[in-house]
C-alpha positions in Angstrom: 83.6 69.3 88.2 83.1 68.1 91.8 79.9 70.2 92.0 78.4 68.5 89.0 79.6 65.1 90.2 78.0 65.5 93.6 74.9 67.0 92.2 74.2 64.0 89.9 75.5 61.2 92.2 73.1 58.7 93.7 74.1 56.9 96.8 73.4 53.2 97.6 70.0 52.0 98.6 71.3 50.9 102.0 68.0 49.2 103.1 66.2 52.5 102.9 62.9 50.7 102.5 62.9 49.7 106.2 63.3 53.3 107.4 60.9 54.6 104.8 58.2 52.1 105.8 58.5 53.1 109.5 58.3 56.8 108.7 55.3 56.3 106.3 53.4 54.3 108.8 54.2 56.8 111.6 52.6 59.5 109.5 49.8 57.4 108.2 48.3 56.4 111.5 47.5 59.9 112.9 46.5 61.3 109.5 44.1 58.4 108.7 42.5 58.8 112.2 42.1 62.6 111.8 40.7 62.5 108.3 38.4 59.6 109.3 36.8 61.6 112.2 36.4 64.6 109.9 39.2 66.7 111.4 41.4 67.2 108.4 42.1 70.7 109.7 44.3 69.1 112.4 46.4 67.0 110.1 49.2 69.5 110.0 49.8 69.1 113.7 49.6 65.3 113.4 52.1 65.2 110.6 54.7 67.3 112.4 54.3 65.3 115.6 55.1 62.2 113.6 58.2 63.9 112.1 60.2 62.7 115.0 60.3 59.3 113.2 62.7 61.0 110.7 65.5 61.0 113.3 68.1 58.4 114.1 67.0 56.4 111.1 69.9 53.9 111.1 70.9 53.9 114.8 70.4 50.9 117.1 67.0 50.8 118.7 67.8 52.4 122.1 69.9 55.2 120.5 67.1 55.8 118.0 64.5 56.0 120.7 66.5 58.5 122.7 67.1 60.6 119.6 63.4 60.5 118.6 62.2 61.4 122.1 64.4 64.6 122.0 63.4 65.4 118.5 59.7 64.8 119.3 59.8 67.1 122.3 61.2 69.8 120.0 58.6 69.1 117.4 55.8 69.5 119.9 57.3 72.7 121.1 57.6 73.9 117.5 54.0 73.1 116.7 52.8 74.8 119.8 54.8 77.9 119.3 53.7 78.0 115.7 50.0 77.6 116.6 50.4 80.4 119.2 51.9 82.7 116.6 49.0 81.9 114.3 46.6 83.5 116.8 48.1 86.9 116.3 46.7 89.1 113.5 50.3 90.1 112.8 51.5 86.5 112.5 53.3 87.1 109.1 55.6 89.6 110.9 55.8 87.9 114.3 56.9 84.6 112.9 60.1 86.1 111.4 61.9 86.8 114.7 60.4 83.8 116.4 61.6 81.5 113.6 65.0 83.1 113.6 65.5 82.5 117.3 64.1 78.9 116.9 66.5 78.2 114.0 69.5 79.2 116.1 68.4 77.3 119.2 67.5 74.1 117.2 70.8 74.3 115.3 72.7 74.4 118.5 70.6 71.6 120.0 71.0 69.4 117.0 74.8 69.8 117.2 74.8 69.1 120.9 72.7 65.9 120.6 74.2 64.8 117.4 70.9 64.6 115.6 70.6 62.9 112.2 69.3 64.5 110.1 71.2 67.6 111.4 70.1 71.2 111.5 66.8 73.0 112.1 65.1 72.4 108.7 62.3 70.1 109.8 61.5 71.9 113.1 61.6 75.2 111.3 59.1 73.9 108.8 56.8 72.7 111.6 56.9 76.1 113.4 56.4 78.3 110.4 53.8 76.2 108.6 51.7 76.0 111.7 52.1 79.8 112.2 50.8 80.4 108.7 47.3 78.9 109.3 45.0 81.4 111.2 43.8 80.0 114.5 42.1 81.0 117.7 43.2 80.6 121.3 40.7 77.7 121.8 42.5 75.8 119.0 45.9 75.8 120.8 45.2 72.8 123.1 44.1 70.8 120.1 47.3 71.5 118.3 49.3 70.5 121.3 47.3 67.4 122.0 47.4 66.1 118.4 51.2 66.8 118.1 51.8 64.9 121.4 49.6 61.9 120.4 51.3 61.7 117.0 54.7 61.8 118.4 53.9 59.1 120.9 52.6 56.8 118.1 55.7 57.5 116.1 57.9 56.7 119.0 56.2 53.3 119.4 56.6 52.5 115.7 60.2 53.7 115.9 61.1 50.8 118.2 60.2 48.3 115.5 63.1 46.8 113.5 66.8 46.3 114.1 67.9 44.2 117.0 68.4 46.1 120.3 72.0 46.6 121.3 73.8 48.3 124.2 74.0 51.5 122.2 75.8 53.5 124.9 75.0 57.2 124.7 77.3 59.1 122.4 79.4 61.9 123.9 77.7 65.3 123.5 78.7 67.2 120.3 80.4 70.5 120.2 78.1 73.6 119.5 79.3 75.8 116.7 78.1 79.2 117.8 78.8 80.7 114.4 76.6 78.2 112.6 73.8 78.8 115.1 74.0 82.6 114.7 74.3 82.2 110.9 71.1 80.1 110.9 69.2 82.7 112.8 70.3 85.5 110.5 69.7 83.6 107.3 66.2 82.5 108.3 65.3 86.1 109.3 66.4 87.5 106.0 64.7 84.7 104.1 61.5 85.4 105.9 61.7 89.1 105.5 62.2 89.3 101.7 58.9 87.6 100.7 57.0 89.2 103.5 58.0 92.7 102.4 57.3 91.9 98.8 53.8 90.5 99.6 54.3 86.9 98.6 52.3 84.4 100.5 53.8 81.4 102.4 57.1 83.1 103.3 58.0 80.1 105.4 59.0 78.2 102.2 61.8 80.7 101.6 62.9 80.1 105.2 62.9 76.4 104.8 64.7 76.6 101.4 67.4 78.8 103.0 67.7 76.4 105.9 68.2 73.5 103.5 70.8 75.5 101.5 73.0 76.1 104.6 72.5 72.5 105.9 75.5 71.0 104.1 78.9 70.4 105.6 81.2 72.8 103.7 80.8 75.1 100.7 80.5 72.5 98.0 77.9 70.4 99.9 75.9 73.6 100.6 75.9 74.7 97.0 74.9 71.2 95.9 72.0 71.2 98.4 70.8 74.6 97.1 70.9 73.4 93.6 69.0 70.2 94.6 66.5 72.3 96.4 65.6 74.4 93.3 65.8 71.6 90.7 64.0 69.0 92.8 61.3 71.6 93.6 60.7 72.3 89.9 60.1 68.6 89.3 58.1 68.2 92.4 55.8 71.1 91.4 55.0 69.3 88.2 53.9 66.3 90.2 52.0 68.5 92.7 50.2 70.2 89.9 48.9 66.9 88.5 47.7 66.0 92.0 46.2 69.4 93.2 44.7 71.0 90.1 41.8 68.5 89.8 40.8 69.4 93.4 40.9 65.9 94.9 39.1 64.9 98.1 40.7 64.6 101.5 41.1 60.8 101.3 42.9 61.1 98.0 45.2 63.8 99.4 45.8 61.6 102.4 47.0 58.7 100.1 49.2 61.0 98.2 50.8 62.4 101.3 51.6 58.9 102.7 53.0 57.8 99.3 55.1 61.0 99.0 56.5 60.5 102.5 57.5 57.0 101.6 59.2 58.1 98.4 61.0 61.0 100.2 62.5 58.6 102.7 63.6 56.2 100.0 65.7 58.8 98.3 66.7 61.4 100.9 69.9 59.6 101.8 70.8 58.9 98.2 70.2 62.2 96.4 68.5 65.2 97.9 67.2 66.5 94.6 65.4 63.2 93.9 63.9 63.3 97.3 62.5 66.8 96.6 60.4 65.2 93.8 58.4 63.7 96.7 59.0 66.3 99.4 57.4 69.1 97.3 54.0 67.5 96.7 54.1 66.2 100.3 54.4 69.8 101.7 51.7 71.2 99.4 49.3 68.3 100.1 49.8 68.7 103.9 48.9 72.3 103.6 45.8 71.7 101.5 44.6 69.0 103.9 44.7 71.5 106.8 43.8 74.7 105.0 42.6 74.9 101.5 44.4 77.4 99.2 44.1 78.2 95.5 46.4 75.5 94.0 47.8 77.9 91.4 48.8 80.4 94.1 50.3 77.6 96.1 52.4 76.4 93.2 53.6 79.9 92.3 54.5 80.8 95.9 56.4 77.5 96.4 58.5 78.1 93.3 59.3 81.8 93.9 60.1 81.4 97.5 62.2 78.3 97.0 64.4 80.3 94.6 64.5 83.3 97.0 65.5 81.1 100.0 68.1 79.1 98.0 69.6 82.3 96.7 69.9 83.7 100.2 71.5 80.5 101.4 74.0 80.5 98.6 74.9 84.2 99.3 75.4 83.3 103.0 77.6 80.4 102.1 79.8 82.4 99.8 80.1 85.3 102.3 81.0 82.9 105.1 83.5 81.1 103.0 85.1 84.3 101.9 85.4 85.6 105.5 86.8 82.3 106.7 89.4 82.2 104.0 90.4 85.8 104.7 90.8 85.0 108.4 93.0 82.0 107.7 95.2 84.0 105.3 95.7 87.0 107.7 99.2 87.7 109.0 98.0 86.9 112.6 96.6 83.5 111.5 99.8 82.8 109.6 102.0 83.7 112.7 99.8 81.6 114.9 100.1 78.6 112.5 103.9 79.1 112.4 104.1 79.2 116.2 102.0 76.1 116.5 104.2 74.3 113.9 107.3 75.3 115.9 105.8 74.0 119.1 105.0 70.7 117.4 108.5 70.5 116.0 110.1 71.2 119.5 107.9 68.6 121.1 109.2 66.0 118.6 112.9 66.9 118.9 
């Protein structure tokens, strides 16, 4: 019953419009400039550079700035690595181990720096999406430059709003090595399955798997996996209405900005509702940078979301089972008894 309750619950608004406006403007500025100068092919890099605006959304200004600087550096690195992978003719295979290592590293970094949103999902999306678009070596400096410029713009916009406070740096978080290793393994499996079967855009399976294991605890993970699938289904219906008429780049640009705004309005309230906007946003971003048959795009997004969510669910259940078995083992029981005795002696 708790699964259903969490699946359908919608959190409070909590002034989400302020954060959503900052994020939407951060994305709009580089995309408008790039489309305006006829370089829509670079919008993918601009969008991901601006993604640093997603971080530290409700923190005081100084703390938000520090968080966004760190996240922005990681996004620039993700874009650059992805664009470098895209140069290789074997990019569809090369991206799997690269993304797996990146997922583990970013997961650990997110824990250490106490990022919000936590985990490697957005950076993984940046790396794998950029790796999917064929490029040449001469294109690499452009990808780097656009990502850096967009991140700088987003950092400037991110300082707007909320009175500055002392915001002393938080103590570094603890790194959960098991979670980092799990992220790497899950992402590798999620990328391998659609690649072996010949599906296009395998990074959507990786991102769906990352989303599914992004919750804190088994119930939260299962809810996120369900939200990912259900929200994607609804989002694909909206994306079909947008993409099938083959709109121009300016129209896609407007849709992308509106979708980013909608995603940020709901992401903290109900992840499934946010996916109604995230899904068309992801597809529109790809179409702006690299045109693909919309029907193929819609099909791949659906199939790979289901694959990634299923792999994330399987990993969650396996980890939960292993953890429960460890806690119920005789050694764990004796250790718990010894600890209890020590506590009792210290109180007597």
